[in-house]
Structure formats: structure tokens, C-alpha cells
VMD Tcl script that builds the backbone (N, CA, C; Angstrom):
set m [mol new atoms 408]
animate dup $m
set s [atomselect $m all]
$s set {name element resname resid chain x y z} {
  {N N MET 1 A 16.340 -51.014 23.039}
  {CA C MET 1 A 15.690 -49.716 23.031}
  {C C MET 1 A 16.686 -48.670 23.521}
  {N N VAL 2 A 16.823 -47.591 22.767}
  {CA C VAL 2 A 17.721 -46.502 23.126}
  {C C VAL 2 A 16.927 -45.481 23.922}
  {N N LYS 3 A 17.447 -45.120 25.078}
  {CA C LYS 3 A 16.774 -44.112 25.899}
  {C C LYS 3 A 17.381 -42.749 25.612}
  {N N MET 4 A 16.501 -41.770 25.440}
  {CA C MET 4 A 16.945 -40.399 25.208}
  {C C MET 4 A 16.261 -39.481 26.196}
  {N N LYS 5 A 16.923 -38.392 26.489}
  {CA C LYS 5 A 16.337 -37.364 27.343}
  {C C LYS 5 A 15.326 -36.572 26.515}
  {N N ALA 6 A 14.413 -35.928 27.204}
  {CA C ALA 6 A 13.353 -35.170 26.531}
  {C C ALA 6 A 13.921 -34.109 25.593}
  {N N ASP 7 A 14.983 -33.427 26.002}
  {CA C ASP 7 A 15.544 -32.385 25.142}
  {C C ASP 7 A 16.189 -32.981 23.892}
  {N N GLN 8 A 16.706 -34.216 23.981}
  {CA C GLN 8 A 17.268 -34.890 22.812}
  {C C GLN 8 A 16.159 -35.273 21.831}
  {N N VAL 9 A 15.045 -35.750 22.363}
  {CA C VAL 9 A 13.894 -36.100 21.528}
  {C C VAL 9 A 13.379 -34.846 20.826}
  {N N GLN 10 A 13.233 -33.746 21.572}
  {CA C GLN 10 A 12.766 -32.483 20.991}
  {C C GLN 10 A 13.702 -32.021 19.881}
  {N N GLN 11 A 15.006 -32.161 20.100}
  {CA C GLN 11 A 15.981 -31.749 19.096}
  {C C GLN 11 A 15.848 -32.588 17.827}
  {N N LYS 12 A 15.655 -33.900 17.967}
  {CA C LYS 12 A 15.482 -34.769 16.796}
  {C C LYS 12 A 14.205 -34.423 16.032}
  {N N ILE 13 A 13.143 -34.154 16.749}
  {CA C ILE 13 A 11.877 -33.768 16.116}
  {C C ILE 13 A 12.058 -32.458 15.345}
  {N N GLN 14 A 12.723 -31.475 15.956}
  {CA C GLN 14 A 12.947 -30.192 15.299}
  {C C GLN 14 A 13.818 -30.348 14.059}
  {N N GLN 15 A 14.848 -31.188 14.132}
  {CA C GLN 15 A 15.714 -31.426 12.968}
  {C C GLN 15 A 14.926 -32.050 11.817}
  {N N ALA 16 A 14.059 -33.003 12.136}
  {CA C ALA 16 A 13.230 -33.634 11.101}
  {C C ALA 16 A 12.282 -32.615 10.477}
  {N N ALA 17 A 11.688 -31.750 11.293}
  {CA C ALA 17 A 10.772 -30.722 10.783}
  {C C ALA 17 A 11.510 -29.727 9.904}
  {N N ASP 18 A 12.727 -29.365 10.301}
  {CA C ASP 18 A 13.510 -28.410 9.513}
  {C C ASP 18 A 13.888 -28.971 8.147}
  {N N GLN 19 A 14.036 -30.289 8.050}
  {CA C GLN 19 A 14.437 -30.926 6.798}
  {C C GLN 19 A 13.248 -31.300 5.918}
  {N N ALA 20 A 12.054 -31.278 6.490}
  {CA C ALA 20 A 10.861 -31.668 5.729}
  {C C ALA 20 A 10.544 -30.621 4.666}
  {N N VAL 21 A 10.145 -31.081 3.517}
  {CA C VAL 21 A 9.731 -30.196 2.426}
  {C C VAL 21 A 8.203 -30.198 2.388}
  {N N PRO 22 A 7.572 -29.029 2.607}
  {CA C PRO 22 A 6.112 -28.994 2.578}
  {C C PRO 22 A 5.565 -29.401 1.208}
  {N N LYS 23 A 4.429 -30.060 1.220}
  {CA C LYS 23 A 3.759 -30.458 -0.017}
  {C C LYS 23 A 3.076 -29.247 -0.642}
  {N N LEU 24 A 2.880 -29.302 -1.943}
  {CA C LEU 24 A 2.132 -28.267 -2.652}
  {C C LEU 24 A 0.775 -28.842 -3.014}
  {N N ARG 25 A -0.277 -28.198 -2.537}
  {CA C ARG 25 A -1.639 -28.617 -2.866}
  {C C ARG 25 A -2.190 -27.657 -3.917}
  {N N HIS 26 A -2.443 -28.194 -5.097}
  {CA C HIS 26 A -2.912 -27.414 -6.232}
  {C C HIS 26 A -4.443 -27.436 -6.231}
  {N N ILE 27 A -5.062 -26.280 -6.018}
  {CA C ILE 27 A -6.517 -26.159 -6.014}
  {C C ILE 27 A -6.931 -25.627 -7.389}
  {N N ASP 28 A -7.618 -26.464 -8.175}
  {CA C ASP 28 A -8.037 -26.048 -9.521}
  {C C ASP 28 A -9.155 -25.023 -9.481}
  {N N GLU 29 A -10.161 -25.272 -8.628}
  {CA C GLU 29 A -11.314 -24.372 -8.518}
  {C C GLU 29 A -11.655 -24.193 -7.049}
  {N N ILE 30 A -12.091 -22.999 -6.722}
  {CA C ILE 30 A -12.560 -22.729 -5.366}
  {C C ILE 30 A -13.747 -21.769 -5.494}
  {N N GLU 31 A -14.868 -22.172 -4.953}
  {CA C GLU 31 A -16.091 -21.381 -5.084}
  {C C GLU 31 A -16.090 -20.205 -4.119}
  {N N VAL 32 A -16.845 -19.180 -4.469}
  {CA C VAL 32 A -17.013 -18.025 -3.589}
  {C C VAL 32 A -17.557 -18.523 -2.246}
  {N N GLY 33 A -16.954 -18.076 -1.169}
  {CA C GLY 33 A -17.355 -18.490 0.172}
  {C C GLY 33 A -16.588 -19.689 0.690}
  {N N GLN 34 A -15.933 -20.424 -0.189}
  {CA C GLN 34 A -15.150 -21.585 0.223}
  {C C GLN 34 A -13.774 -21.111 0.702}
  {N N ALA 35 A -13.202 -21.830 1.675}
  {CA C ALA 35 A -11.914 -21.439 2.241}
  {C C ALA 35 A -10.964 -22.614 2.291}
  {N N ILE 36 A -9.686 -22.302 2.275}
  {CA C ILE 36 A -8.659 -23.290 2.582}
  {C C ILE 36 A -8.078 -22.886 3.931}
  {N N ARG 37 A -7.639 -23.874 4.673}
  {CA C ARG 37 A -7.044 -23.607 5.987}
  {C C ARG 37 A -5.573 -23.966 5.918}
  {N N GLN 38 A -4.743 -23.097 6.455}
  {CA C GLN 38 A -3.315 -23.374 6.558}
  {C C GLN 38 A -2.913 -22.995 7.983}
  {N N GLY 39 A -2.844 -24.006 8.851}
  {CA C GLY 39 A -2.528 -23.725 10.257}
  {C C GLY 39 A -3.616 -22.886 10.881}
  {N N ASP 40 A -3.246 -21.690 11.354}
  {CA C ASP 40 A -4.201 -20.833 12.057}
  {C C ASP 40 A -4.801 -19.729 11.188}
  {N N ILE 41 A -4.662 -19.848 9.849}
  {CA C ILE 41 A -5.325 -18.876 8.970}
  {C C ILE 41 A -6.272 -19.582 8.006}
  {N N TYR 42 A -7.262 -18.821 7.562}
  {CA C TYR 42 A -8.193 -19.273 6.533}
  {C C TYR 42 A -8.101 -18.277 5.386}
  {N N VAL 43 A -8.079 -18.782 4.158}
  {CA C VAL 43 A -8.071 -17.943 2.971}
  {C C VAL 43 A -9.374 -18.251 2.234}
  {N N THR 44 A -10.282 -17.270 2.226}
  {CA C THR 44 A -11.635 -17.457 1.707}
  {C C THR 44 A -11.815 -16.715 0.386}
  {N N ARG 45 A -12.398 -17.405 -0.584}
  {CA C ARG 45 A -12.664 -16.812 -1.906}
  {C C ARG 45 A -13.799 -15.812 -1.799}
  {N N LEU 46 A -13.602 -14.628 -2.364}
  {CA C LEU 46 A -14.615 -13.573 -2.384}
  {C C LEU 46 A -15.164 -13.413 -3.795}
  {N N GLU 47 A -16.378 -12.900 -3.886}
  {CA C GLU 47 A -16.984 -12.652 -5.197}
  {C C GLU 47 A -16.312 -11.472 -5.898}
  {N N ARG 48 A -16.027 -10.429 -5.131}
  {CA C ARG 48 A -15.405 -9.222 -5.689}
  {C C ARG 48 A -14.557 -8.547 -4.608}
  {N N MET 49 A -13.822 -7.571 -5.035}
  {CA C MET 49 A -12.981 -6.805 -4.120}
  {C C MET 49 A -13.865 -5.967 -3.202}
  {N N PRO 50 A -13.671 -6.081 -1.884}
  {CA C PRO 50 A -14.458 -5.248 -0.958}
  {C C PRO 50 A -14.162 -3.761 -1.171}
  {N N ARG 51 A -15.188 -2.941 -1.014}
  {CA C ARG 51 A -15.008 -1.494 -1.184}
  {C C ARG 51 A -14.120 -0.913 -0.092}
  {N N LYS 52 A -14.295 -1.427 1.124}
  {CA C LYS 52 A -13.514 -0.903 2.250}
  {C C LYS 52 A -12.304 -1.793 2.508}
  {N N HIS 53 A -11.152 -1.159 2.525}
  {CA C HIS 53 A -9.909 -1.847 2.884}
  {C C HIS 53 A -8.932 -0.781 3.359}
  {N N GLY 54 A -7.802 -1.212 3.875}
  {CA C GLY 54 A -6.833 -0.287 4.449}
  {C C GLY 54 A -5.758 0.179 3.494}
  {N N GLY 55 A -5.916 -0.080 2.212}
  {CA C GLY 55 A -4.922 0.347 1.237}
  {C C GLY 55 A -3.919 -0.746 0.914}
  {N N VAL 56 A -3.159 -0.538 -0.134}
  {CA C VAL 56 A -2.183 -1.508 -0.625}
  {C C VAL 56 A -0.978 -1.576 0.315}
  {N N THR 57 A -0.436 -2.771 0.478}
  {CA C THR 57 A 0.790 -2.980 1.249}
  {C C THR 57 A 1.769 -3.804 0.420}
  {N N VAL 58 A 3.041 -3.614 0.662}
  {CA C VAL 58 A 4.059 -4.432 -0.009}
  {C C VAL 58 A 4.339 -5.699 0.800}
  {N N GLU 59 A 3.783 -5.788 1.996}
  {CA C GLU 59 A 3.979 -6.950 2.868}
  {C C GLU 59 A 3.382 -8.197 2.226}
  {N N ARG 60 A 4.105 -9.289 2.266}
  {CA C ARG 60 A 3.626 -10.552 1.693}
  {C C ARG 60 A 3.397 -11.615 2.764}
  {N N GLN 61 A 3.687 -11.279 4.002}
  {CA C GLN 61 A 3.399 -12.180 5.118}
  {C C GLN 61 A 1.968 -11.909 5.555}
  {N N LEU 62 A 1.136 -12.946 5.581}
  {CA C LEU 62 A -0.298 -12.777 5.819}
  {C C LEU 62 A -0.688 -12.704 7.281}
  {N N ALA 63 A 0.141 -13.242 8.175}
  {CA C ALA 63 A -0.150 -13.214 9.610}
  {C C ALA 63 A 0.916 -12.383 10.308}
  {N N PRO 64 A 0.520 -11.462 11.169}
  {CA C PRO 64 A 1.516 -10.655 11.857}
  {C C PRO 64 A 2.341 -11.501 12.821}
  {N N GLY 65 A 3.569 -11.111 13.004}
  {CA C GLY 65 A 4.432 -11.797 13.969}
  {C C GLY 65 A 5.791 -12.126 13.399}
  {N N THR 66 A 6.686 -12.519 14.281}
  {CA C THR 66 A 8.054 -12.833 13.876}
  {C C THR 66 A 8.410 -14.293 14.109}
  {N N SER 67 A 7.500 -15.067 14.650}
  {CA C SER 67 A 7.788 -16.480 14.908}
  {C C SER 67 A 7.689 -17.283 13.614}
  {N N ARG 68 A 8.248 -18.467 13.635}
  {CA C ARG 68 A 8.165 -19.369 12.483}
  {C C ARG 68 A 6.699 -19.675 12.154}
  {N N GLY 69 A 5.865 -19.775 13.170}
  {CA C GLY 69 A 4.451 -20.087 12.987}
  {C C GLY 69 A 3.658 -19.007 12.277}
  {N N SER 70 A 4.174 -17.777 12.264}
  {CA C SER 70 A 3.445 -16.691 11.606}
  {C C SER 70 A 3.897 -16.481 10.159}
  {N N ARG 71 A 4.694 -17.381 9.624}
  {CA C ARG 71 A 5.279 -17.217 8.288}
  {C C ARG 71 A 4.357 -17.698 7.157}
  {N N HIS 72 A 3.093 -17.329 7.208}
  {CA C HIS 72 A 2.168 -17.588 6.104}
  {C C HIS 72 A 2.432 -16.481 5.086}
  {N N CYS 73 A 2.972 -16.835 3.928}
  {CA C CYS 73 A 3.346 -15.827 2.928}
  {C C CYS 73 A 2.672 -16.126 1.601}
  {N N VAL 74 A 2.517 -15.086 0.801}
  {CA C VAL 74 A 1.871 -15.215 -0.499}
  {C C VAL 74 A 2.877 -14.848 -1.587}
  {N N GLU 75 A 2.858 -15.636 -2.667}
  {CA C GLU 75 A 3.776 -15.422 -3.785}
  {C C GLU 75 A 2.995 -15.435 -5.088}
  {N N GLY 76 A 3.367 -14.576 -6.015}
  {CA C GLY 76 A 2.730 -14.565 -7.320}
  {C C GLY 76 A 2.378 -13.157 -7.756}
  {N N ASP 77 A 1.621 -13.073 -8.837}
  {CA C ASP 77 A 1.177 -11.796 -9.391}
  {C C ASP 77 A -0.058 -11.347 -8.620}
  {N N ILE 78 A 0.182 -10.687 -7.508}
  {CA C ILE 78 A -0.890 -10.338 -6.578}
  {C C ILE 78 A -0.733 -8.911 -6.074}
  {N N THR 79 A -1.822 -8.386 -5.543}
  {CA C THR 79 A -1.801 -7.140 -4.786}
  {C C THR 79 A -2.404 -7.478 -3.435}
  {N N VAL 80 A -1.750 -7.055 -2.369}
  {CA C VAL 80 A -2.244 -7.321 -1.017}
  {C C VAL 80 A -2.727 -6.001 -0.421}
  {N N TYR 81 A -3.927 -6.048 0.160}
  {CA C TYR 81 A -4.541 -4.883 0.789}
  {C C TYR 81 A -4.668 -5.133 2.284}
  {N N LEU 82 A -4.377 -4.128 3.071}
  {CA C LEU 82 A -4.563 -4.219 4.513}
  {C C LEU 82 A -6.053 -4.302 4.819}
  {N N PRO 83 A -6.413 -4.892 5.964}
  {CA C PRO 83 A -7.842 -4.904 6.318}
  {C C PRO 83 A -8.323 -3.489 6.625}
  {N N ALA 84 A -9.617 -3.275 6.482}
  {CA C ALA 84 A -10.207 -1.977 6.802}
  {C C ALA 84 A -10.004 -1.674 8.277}
  {N N GLN 85 A -9.851 -0.407 8.575}
  {CA C GLN 85 A -9.702 0.015 9.960}
  {C C GLN 85 A -10.939 -0.417 10.751}
  {N N ASN 86 A -10.758 -0.845 11.979}
  {CA C ASN 86 A -11.835 -1.306 12.865}
  {C C ASN 86 A -12.526 -2.563 12.355}
  {N N SER 87 A -11.824 -3.389 11.570}
  {CA C SER 87 A -12.454 -4.608 11.045}
  {C C SER 87 A -12.362 -5.787 12.006}
  {N N GLY 88 A -11.671 -5.634 13.114}
  {CA C GLY 88 A -11.592 -6.700 14.104}
  {C C GLY 88 A -10.273 -7.449 14.032}
  {N N GLN 89 A -9.870 -8.008 15.163}
  {CA C GLN 89 A -8.563 -8.652 15.241}
  {C C GLN 89 A -8.485 -10.008 14.548}
  {N N LEU 90 A -9.603 -10.550 14.101}
  {CA C LEU 90 A -9.588 -11.826 13.388}
  {C C LEU 90 A -9.557 -11.641 11.871}
  {N N THR 91 A -9.648 -10.391 11.416}
  {CA C THR 91 A -9.662 -10.095 9.990}
  {C C THR 91 A -8.258 -9.742 9.518}
  {N N GLY 92 A -7.821 -10.428 8.473}
  {CA C GLY 92 A -6.507 -10.191 7.909}
  {C C GLY 92 A -6.590 -9.468 6.585}
  {N N PRO 93 A -5.504 -9.521 5.834}
  {CA C PRO 93 A -5.454 -8.805 4.563}
  {C C PRO 93 A -6.353 -9.408 3.483}
  {N N ILE 94 A -6.512 -8.653 2.408}
  {CA C ILE 94 A -7.260 -9.092 1.232}
  {C C ILE 94 A -6.251 -9.298 0.108}
  {N N ILE 95 A -6.408 -10.378 -0.635}
  {CA C ILE 95 A -5.509 -10.689 -1.738}
  {C C ILE 95 A -6.284 -10.541 -3.045}
  {N N SER 96 A -5.728 -9.751 -3.948}
  {CA C SER 96 A -6.257 -9.650 -5.301}
  {C C SER 96 A -5.235 -10.343 -6.199}
  {N N ALA 97 A -5.577 -11.537 -6.648}
  {CA C ALA 97 A -4.655 -12.344 -7.450}
  {C C ALA 97 A -4.989 -12.208 -8.922}
  {N N HIS 98 A -4.045 -11.724 -9.689}
  {CA C HIS 98 A -4.231 -11.498 -11.114}
  {C C HIS 98 A -3.995 -12.775 -11.917}
  {N N ASP 99 A -3.363 -13.736 -11.282}
  {CA C ASP 99 A -3.040 -15.022 -11.880}
  {C C ASP 99 A -2.953 -16.024 -10.723}
  {N N ARG 100 A -2.690 -17.270 -11.027}
  {CA C ARG 100 A -2.522 -18.293 -9.993}
  {C C ARG 100 A -1.429 -17.836 -9.026}
  {N N PHE 101 A -1.635 -18.089 -7.734}
  {CA C PHE 101 A -0.671 -17.684 -6.718}
  {C C PHE 101 A -0.526 -18.790 -5.681}
  {N N THR 102 A 0.471 -18.639 -4.806}
  {CA C THR 102 A 0.769 -19.671 -3.814}
  {C C THR 102 A 0.816 -19.065 -2.417}
  {N N VAL 103 A 0.207 -19.773 -1.461}
  {CA C VAL 103 A 0.310 -19.433 -0.047}
  {C C VAL 103 A 1.282 -20.444 0.557}
  {N N THR 104 A 2.392 -19.948 1.120}
  {CA C THR 104 A 3.436 -20.828 1.637}
  {C C THR 104 A 3.555 -20.731 3.152}
  {N N HIS 105 A 4.155 -21.751 3.730}
  {CA C HIS 105 A 4.452 -21.781 5.170}
  {C C HIS 105 A 5.492 -22.865 5.406}
  {N N PRO 106 A 6.481 -22.628 6.268}
  {CA C PRO 106 A 7.533 -23.626 6.468}
  {C C PRO 106 A 7.073 -24.907 7.173}
  {N N GLU 107 A 5.917 -24.876 7.829}
  {CA C GLU 107 A 5.467 -26.044 8.584}
  {C C GLU 107 A 4.176 -26.669 8.078}
  {N N HIS 108 A 3.541 -26.053 7.086}
  {CA C HIS 108 A 2.268 -26.543 6.557}
  {C C HIS 108 A 2.374 -26.722 5.044}
  {N N ALA 109 A 1.447 -27.473 4.482}
  {CA C ALA 109 A 1.407 -27.628 3.026}
  {C C ALA 109 A 1.198 -26.266 2.373}
  {N N HIS 110 A 1.843 -26.061 1.230}
  {CA C HIS 110 A 1.640 -24.852 0.442}
  {C C HIS 110 A 0.373 -25.058 -0.396}
  {N N PHE 111 A -0.305 -23.958 -0.720}
  {CA C PHE 111 A -1.502 -24.017 -1.547}
  {C C PHE 111 A -1.318 -23.154 -2.783}
  {N N SER 112 A -1.644 -23.694 -3.937}
  {CA C SER 112 A -1.668 -22.953 -5.189}
  {C C SER 112 A -3.139 -22.723 -5.524}
  {N N LEU 113 A -3.525 -21.451 -5.605}
  {CA C LEU 113 A -4.926 -21.091 -5.812}
  {C C LEU 113 A -5.108 -20.307 -7.107}
  {N N PRO 114 A -6.309 -20.399 -7.713}
  {CA C PRO 114 A -6.570 -19.659 -8.956}
  {C C PRO 114 A -6.730 -18.161 -8.711}
  {N N ALA 115 A -6.618 -17.389 -9.780}
  {CA C ALA 115 A -6.801 -15.936 -9.718}
  {C C ALA 115 A -8.153 -15.603 -9.102}
  {N N GLY 116 A -8.221 -14.455 -8.447}
  {CA C GLY 116 A -9.470 -14.004 -7.840}
  {C C GLY 116 A -9.202 -13.151 -6.617}
  {N N PHE 117 A -10.250 -12.924 -5.845}
  {CA C PHE 117 A -10.158 -12.121 -4.625}
  {C C PHE 117 A -10.322 -13.039 -3.420}
  {N N TYR 118 A -9.511 -12.809 -2.395}
  {CA C TYR 118 A -9.500 -13.659 -1.208}
  {C C TYR 118 A -9.332 -12.803 0.041}
  {N N ARG 119 A -9.979 -13.234 1.130}
  {CA C ARG 119 A -9.801 -12.584 2.430}
  {C C ARG 119 A -9.146 -13.580 3.375}
  {N N VAL 120 A -8.186 -13.082 4.130}
  {CA C VAL 120 A -7.521 -13.885 5.150}
  {C C VAL 120 A -8.207 -13.612 6.481}
  {N N THR 121 A -8.532 -14.669 7.208}
  {CA C THR 121 A -9.033 -14.525 8.577}
  {C C THR 121 A -8.208 -15.437 9.470}
  {N N TYR 122 A -8.143 -15.060 10.735}
  {CA C TYR 122 A -7.345 -15.796 11.702}
  {C C TYR 122 A -8.235 -16.673 12.569}
  {N N GLN 123 A -7.708 -17.816 12.924}
  {CA C GLN 123 A -8.445 -18.740 13.781}
  {C C GLN 123 A -8.709 -18.084 15.124}
  {N N ARG 124 A -9.897 -18.291 15.626}
  {CA C ARG 124 A -10.297 -17.704 16.906}
  {C C ARG 124 A -9.867 -18.593 18.056}
  {N N ASP 125 A -9.366 -17.966 19.102}
  {CA C ASP 125 A -9.069 -18.655 20.347}
  {C C ASP 125 A -10.296 -18.465 21.227}
  {N N PHE 126 A -10.952 -19.548 21.589}
  {CA C PHE 126 A -12.196 -19.451 22.334}
  {C C PHE 126 A -11.945 -19.261 23.824}
  {N N ASN 127 A -11.463 -18.084 24.152}
  {CA C ASN 127 A -11.266 -17.680 25.531}
  {C C ASN 127 A -12.607 -17.137 26.024}
  {N N ILE 128 A -13.053 -17.567 27.165}
  {CA C ILE 128 A -14.371 -17.169 27.671}
  {C C ILE 128 A -14.488 -15.660 27.849}
  {N N ARG 129 A -13.430 -15.006 28.244}
  {CA C ARG 129 A -13.503 -13.578 28.566}
  {C C ARG 129 A -13.369 -12.656 27.365}
  {N N GLU 130 A -12.647 -13.086 26.343}
  {CA C GLU 130 A -12.431 -12.193 25.208}
  {C C GLU 130 A -12.144 -12.991 23.938}
  {N N VAL 131 A -12.366 -12.347 22.813}
  {CA C VAL 131 A -12.028 -12.950 21.527}
  {C C VAL 131 A -10.580 -12.614 21.236}
  {N N SER 132 A -9.787 -13.620 20.889}
  {CA C SER 132 A -8.396 -13.354 20.527}
  {C C SER 132 A -7.964 -14.302 19.425}
  {N N ARG 133 A -6.915 -13.905 18.730}
  {CA C ARG 133 A -6.383 -14.660 17.610}
  {C C ARG 133 A -5.470 -15.758 18.118}
  {N N VAL 134 A -5.583 -16.950 17.543}
  {CA C VAL 134 A -4.666 -18.041 17.849}
  {C C VAL 134 A -3.353 -17.754 17.147}
  {N N ALA 135 A -2.251 -18.002 17.807}
  {CA C ALA 135 A -0.937 -17.822 17.188}
  {C C ALA 135 A -0.319 -19.189 16.980}
  {N N ASP 136 A 0.126 -19.446 15.746}
  {CA C ASP 136 A 0.786 -20.717 15.399}
  {C C ASP 136 A 2.026 -20.911 16.233}
}
mol reanalyze $m
mol bondsrecalc $m
mol representation Tube
mol addrep $m
């Protein structure tokens, strides 16, 4: 048995994660109200585009932040809308997909979803004192 220090084990785990290729999960159909989960975000199918939103953005990263864990990104023929003002800290952008699109992340499986409207929401951190978003 080879003994390693904790930092050596952590380094080996990180190297393996960096070399791993995320799987692509192809979703043929997704019903209105149904969601897929990717880490700390949920992408939920909507019946139609909500009337209230914060306008179009060129941003393709779905979760705010600069860490590797916040790298939930969308690719494809899509338009991304900011959430409506005062919609709450758990509400993310809205995706209007004109064709099949992909939600990617360096540490989670990628998802290929059919055209339609989708809302991103963030996982809730159940802190007794306040509602807050979980950060990957």
C-alpha cells in the first residue's frame, strides 16, 4: 500500500477530474413543468415565453460567478433573457431555444434539449435565517 499525504490525494483527484470528459445526455422530449438538474441549477420547460423578463442578454453562462462550479453554459440557436427585476435570488435567466441546444458544465453531464422555452432556477440553500442560493 502506497501512503500519500492529503494534498497529494487531492491533487490526483483534481487531475482526474480535469481529464474527465463529461457525458452528453440527449433528452428527446421534455414536458412543460418538467426539469433537468445540472449540479446546483434546474432548467424547467415552460409552456410559453413569460411576459415579464429583464431583456435580452448576450451572456451564455446561466449561473453568476467566476468559479469553475458556476460554469453552466448554454450553446445553440438560442436567445437568453435576464430574469424580471425583483424575481428573487433563486430565479435565473429564461432560454428561448429556436432549435435543439446544449447546457454544458466542466464537472457535470451536458444536456441536449429540444427547442422551446426554459427557465433556470438555482438550488436553494436551506439556511434557517434566510433563503440563499447554493453555489457549486
